[in-house]
C-alpha positions in Angstrom: 111.8 102.3 129.0 114.6 98.8 127.6 113.9 95.9 129.5 117.3 94.7 129.4 118.6 98.0 130.9 117.2 96.7 134.0 117.9 93.4 134.0 120.3 92.3 137.0 121.2 88.7 137.9 119.5 88.4 141.0 122.4 86.4 142.5 124.6 89.0 141.3 122.9 91.4 144.3 122.7 88.4 146.7 125.7 87.2 147.0 127.9 90.4 148.7 125.5 89.3 151.6 126.6 92.4 153.4 124.1 95.1 154.1 120.5 95.0 152.5 120.0 92.7 149.4 117.2 94.9 148.2 118.9 98.6 148.5 121.8 96.8 146.6 118.9 96.1 144.0 117.6 99.4 144.5 121.2 101.2 143.4 122.2 98.3 141.0 118.6 99.7 138.9 119.5 103.4 139.5 122.5 104.0 138.6 121.6 102.2 135.0 118.7 103.7 134.2 121.3 107.5 135.2 123.5 105.9 132.9 120.6 105.2 130.2 118.8 108.6 130.6 122.2 110.5 129.8 123.0 108.3 127.0 121.4 107.4 124.1 117.4 107.5 125.7 118.1 111.8 125.7 117.2 112.1 122.2 114.3 109.1 121.8 111.3 110.9 122.1 109.0 108.3 124.1 111.5 108.7 126.9 111.7 112.6 125.8 108.0 112.9 126.8 108.1 111.0 130.3 110.6 113.2 131.7 109.2 116.0 130.7 106.0 114.7 132.4 107.5 113.7 135.0 111.0 115.2 135.6 113.1 114.2 138.7 113.3 114.5 142.3 116.1 115.5 144.3 118.6 112.3 144.7 118.4 111.6 140.8 119.0 115.2 139.5 122.0 115.3 142.0 123.4 111.7 140.5 123.0 113.3 136.9 124.8 116.2 137.4 127.9 113.7 138.2 127.7 112.6 135.4 130.4 113.3 133.0 128.2 114.3 129.7 126.7 118.3 130.9 125.2 118.9 127.5 122.7 115.7 127.7 121.6 117.1 131.0 121.2 121.1 129.7 119.4 119.0 126.7 116.5 117.5 128.6 116.2 120.4 131.0 115.9 122.8 128.2 113.1 120.2 127.2 111.5 120.2 130.5 111.3 123.6 131.1 109.9 124.6 127.7 107.4 121.9 128.6 106.6 123.7 132.2 106.4 127.3 130.2 103.5 125.4 129.3 101.2 124.2 131.8 103.9 123.2 135.1 102.5 126.4 137.0 99.1 126.0 136.0 99.0 122.1 137.3 100.4 123.4 140.2 98.0 126.3 140.6 94.7 124.0 139.4 95.9 121.3 142.3 96.0 124.1 145.4 92.6 125.3 144.3 91.0 121.6 144.1 89.0 121.0 147.0 90.9 119.2 149.8 89.1 115.8 148.6 89.8 116.0 145.6 94.1 117.4 146.3 94.5 113.8 147.7 94.7 112.0 143.8 96.1 115.1 142.1 100.0 115.2 141.0 102.0 118.2 140.2 106.0 118.0 138.9 106.8 118.6 142.3 105.4 114.6 143.1 107.1 112.7 140.5 109.9 111.6 139.2 110.8 109.8 136.1 113.6 107.8 137.5 111.8 106.8 140.5 109.0 105.5 138.9 111.3 103.3 136.3 113.0 102.1 139.7 109.6 101.3 141.4 108.4 99.4 138.3 111.6 97.7 137.7 112.0 96.7 141.3 107.9 95.1 141.2 109.5 92.4 138.5 112.7 91.8 139.9 110.8 91.2 143.8 108.4 88.8 141.7 111.7 86.9 140.5 113.3 86.9 144.5 109.9 84.9 145.8 109.3 82.7 142.6 113.7 81.5 143.4 113.4 81.3 147.1 110.5 78.5 146.7 112.4 76.9 144.3 115.8 76.9 143.7 117.5 75.7 147.7 120.6 77.3 147.0 119.0 80.6 146.6 116.6 80.1 149.7 120.0 79.6 152.1 121.5 82.8 150.3 118.3 84.4 151.1 118.9 83.2 154.9 122.4 84.4 154.7 121.8 88.4 154.2 123.0 90.5 156.7 119.7 92.4 156.7 116.4 94.1 155.2 116.4 97.6 155.8 112.7 98.0 156.8 111.4 100.0 153.9 112.8 97.2 151.6 111.4 95.1 154.4 108.0 96.1 153.9 108.3 95.9 150.4 109.0 92.9 149.7 106.3 91.6 151.9 103.9 94.0 149.9 104.7 91.6 147.3 104.8 88.5 149.1 101.4 88.9 150.5 100.3 89.9 147.3 101.5 87.0 145.3 100.4 84.2 148.2 97.6 86.4 150.0 95.1 84.1 151.2 95.6 81.4 148.3 98.9 80.8 150.0 99.0 81.9 153.4 101.1 79.0 154.6 104.1 80.1 151.6 103.5 84.0 152.9 104.1 83.0 156.7 106.9 80.6 155.8 108.7 83.4 154.0 107.6 86.4 156.0 109.2 84.8 159.3 112.1 84.4 157.6 112.5 88.2 156.3 111.3 89.3 159.5 113.8 87.6 161.7 116.7 89.1 159.3 115.5 92.7 160.2 114.7 92.1 163.8 117.7 90.5 164.6 120.1 93.2 162.8 117.4 96.0 164.2 118.7 95.0 167.5 122.4 94.9 167.2 121.9 98.0 165.3 120.4 99.5 168.4 122.9 97.9 170.7 125.5 100.0 168.7 124.2 103.2 169.4 123.6 102.9 172.7 127.0 101.8 172.8 128.1 104.8 170.6 126.0 107.5 173.4 127.7 105.8 175.9 131.1 106.2 174.7 130.3 109.7 175.6 130.2 109.4 179.4 133.8 110.5 180.9 134.1 107.3 182.9 134.1 105.6 179.4 137.0 107.8 178.0 139.5 105.8 176.3 137.4 102.6 176.3 136.5 99.9 173.0 134.4 102.1 170.8 133.6 97.8 169.3 131.6 98.5 166.4 129.9 101.5 167.5 131.4 104.5 165.7 130.4 104.4 162.3 126.0 103.2 164.1 124.7 106.5 163.1 125.0 106.4 159.4 124.0 102.3 159.3 120.7 103.4 161.7 119.8 106.0 159.0 120.9 103.8 156.0 118.8 100.9 157.8 115.7 103.8 158.4 115.7 105.1 154.7 117.3 102.8 152.4 120.0 105.2 151.3 124.0 105.2 153.1 124.7 108.8 153.6 128.4 107.3 153.4 127.5 106.6 150.1 124.7 109.1 149.5 124.3 110.3 145.0 124.9 114.0 145.8 128.4 113.2 147.6 129.6 110.6 145.2 
C-alpha cells in the first residue's frame, strides 16, 4: 500500500468539533482505500495478492458496489473467486475440523477484510501522531479537549494506544490523557442517555404535543456511539 494514500492531516480530522473525530478519521481512511482499490491499485500484483487472501467484509463490498466502475469490481472478484476455487473451501474445512483450541487462531476468508486491515494499520500510526501532538502542541491539546465526544469503541482504541505508548514508563502522562478522553465519552453518554429517555417518554399519551428537544435522532446517535457507524450515513445506503 502506498503510505501517501493514507496520509491525512490530523488537524483536518479534529477541526469540525462535531461527533467522534476518530470516526471521521476512519471514514476518511476508508474512502481513500476504496477509491484506491477501485482505481490504480486494481492491477497491482502485490495488492491483488492481498485482496485475494483477505477478501472484503459486507460494509466494504457495499461501498465498492456504490462506485461507478463496476468493471474494476468485476475484475477484483474474478481474481478472488479463482483463488478461492483453489483453496477457499479447504481452509474452511480445515478450521471446522480442527481441535477447538486450535480453531481460535485459525482464519478463513470469512474472517478477514483487506480494507479493514489497511484501516487498522493506518489508524494505529495516526493515533500515535494524535498522542504525540496532544503532549507537544498546546493548540492541538485544546482542540482535542473541545471535541464533542469519543465513541466507546474509539475510546478503547485510543486508550489502548496510549497505554502501549506510555504504559508503566510514564503513568502520569497516561492518567492525564485518559482522564480527558474518558470525560469526553462520559459527558456525551449522559446527554445521549437523557435524549433516549426523553424519546421514550414522548410516547406517553400525557406528552402528546410536547417538545421532543434533541431526542428525535437519539436512536441513531446512540447506535453510532456504540458501534462507530452512523446508520444515517451507512456505507450501504450511500
